[in-house]
C-alpha positions in Angstrom: -0.1 0.1 0.0 3.0 2.5 0.6 4.1 1.9 -2.9 0.9 2.5 -4.4 0.6 5.9 -2.4 4.0 7.0 -3.5 3.3 6.1 -7.0 -0.1 8.1 -7.0 2.1 11.1 -6.1 4.2 10.9 -9.2 3.2 12.9 -12.2 1.2 10.8 -14.5 4.0 10.4 -17.2 6.6 9.3 -14.6 4.1 6.9 -13.2 3.4 5.4 -16.7 7.2 4.9 -17.2 7.8 3.3 -13.7 5.0 0.9 -13.8 6.5 -0.3 -17.3 10.3 -0.1 -16.9 10.6 -0.9 -13.3 7.4 -3.0 -12.3 6.8 -4.4 -15.8 10.7 -4.9 -16.7 10.0 -3.1 -20.0 13.1 -2.0 -21.9 13.2 1.8 -22.2 12.8 1.6 -25.8 9.9 -0.4 -25.7 8.4 1.9 -22.9 9.1 5.1 -25.2 7.5 3.3 -28.3 4.3 2.4 -26.6 3.8 5.7 -24.7 4.9 7.6 -27.6 8.0 9.3 -25.9 11.5 10.0 -27.0 13.8 7.6 -25.4 15.6 10.4 -23.7 12.3 11.5 -21.8 11.7 7.8 -20.8 15.2 7.6 -19.3 14.8 11.0 -17.5 11.5 9.8 -16.2 12.8 6.6 -15.0 15.7 8.1 -12.9 13.5 11.2 -11.6 10.7 8.7 -10.8 13.0 6.1 -8.8 14.7 9.3 -7.1 11.2 10.5 -6.0 9.6 7.2 -4.7 12.9 6.7 -3.0 12.4 9.9 -1.2 8.9 9.5 -0.5 9.4 6.1 0.8 12.4 7.1 3.1 14.9 4.6 1.4 18.3 5.0 -0.4 18.4 4.9 -3.9 21.9 3.7 -4.8 21.5 3.6 -8.3 20.8 7.4 -8.9 
């Protein structure tokens, strides 16, 4: 439930990318194609979304 609440706090585009790439294990390229976003935007959303989730949940994000 904490993760659902944290995800709800992300902007919709970031939430979609996080759902596909992190939760769904999609490639950045596949997510970019399905969401009709540039690949660089998807990568940025993954980085920012992961950092924001870590901040909301109070955990360290060693990958950023």
